[in-house]
C-alpha positions in Angstrom: -20.5 13.0 21.9 -21.1 15.7 19.8 -22.9 15.3 16.4 -20.9 15.7 13.3 -20.5 19.1 11.7 -19.8 20.3 7.8 -17.9 23.3 6.9 -16.0 24.8 4.2 -14.2 27.3 6.0 -11.1 27.2 6.1 -9.9 28.7 9.4 -12.9 26.5 11.0 -10.7 23.4 9.2 -7.1 24.7 10.1 -8.1 25.3 13.7 -9.5 22.0 14.1 -7.1 19.9 12.5 -4.2 22.1 14.3 -6.1 21.6 17.7 -5.3 17.9 17.6 -1.7 18.6 16.3 -2.5 17.6 12.7 -1.2 18.3 9.4 -2.6 18.6 6.0 -1.7 15.9 3.9 -2.9 14.0 0.4 -3.1 10.3 -0.6 -1.6 10.8 -4.0 -3.8 9.1 -6.9 -2.3 7.3 -10.3 -4.2 9.6 -11.9 -3.0 13.5 -11.4 -5.2 14.0 -8.6 -5.1 13.4 -4.8 -7.3 12.8 -2.1 -7.1 14.7 1.0 -6.2 13.3 4.3 -5.0 14.8 8.2 -1.8 13.7 9.0 -2.1 12.8 12.7 1.5 11.4 12.4 0.6 7.7 12.7 3.0 6.1 9.8 0.9 5.9 6.5 3.0 5.2 3.6 0.7 6.8 1.2 0.4 10.3 2.9 2.5 13.2 1.9 2.6 16.8 3.7 1.5 19.8 1.8 1.1 23.4 2.3 -2.2 24.6 3.4 -2.3 26.6 0.4 -2.5 23.6 -1.6 -4.8 21.4 0.6 -6.7 24.3 0.8 -7.0 25.0 -2.9 -7.9 20.9 -3.9 -10.7 21.7 -1.0 -12.2 24.2 -3.5 -11.1 23.2 -6.5 -13.4 19.7 -6.2 -16.1 21.4 -4.1 -15.4 19.1 -1.0 -16.6 19.8 2.5 -14.7 18.8 5.6 -16.8 16.4 8.1 -15.9 16.6 11.7 -16.6 15.3 15.2 -15.2 17.9 18.2 -16.1 15.3 21.0 -16.3 11.5 21.5 -18.9 9.9 23.9 -16.2 9.8 26.3 -15.9 13.6 25.9 -12.3 13.2 24.9 -11.5 15.5 21.6 -12.7 13.7 18.7 -10.4 13.2 15.6 -13.7 11.8 12.9 -13.2 13.7 9.9 -13.8 13.3 6.5 -14.2 15.1 3.3 -17.6 15.0 1.3 -18.8 16.2 -1.4 -20.6 20.0 -0.8 -24.0 19.3 -1.7 
């Protein structure tokens, strides 16, 4: 199992998501905001697809980083990810 990695590099984030057949998405909030998500094609009512440009604008404007795991304990590609404050 690989250790979680943290990055703000757009190329690394996009490559990781696309390698797992994911797409950029958001869950819109009641306020004028949105929560970044990765859509792996499983049904979730609140997910809205977005273009990469909007996805990375939200990431940068909110000073977020992408935490992800590359490999599971079983040696398979992991989908484990979350968006966290950069700090």
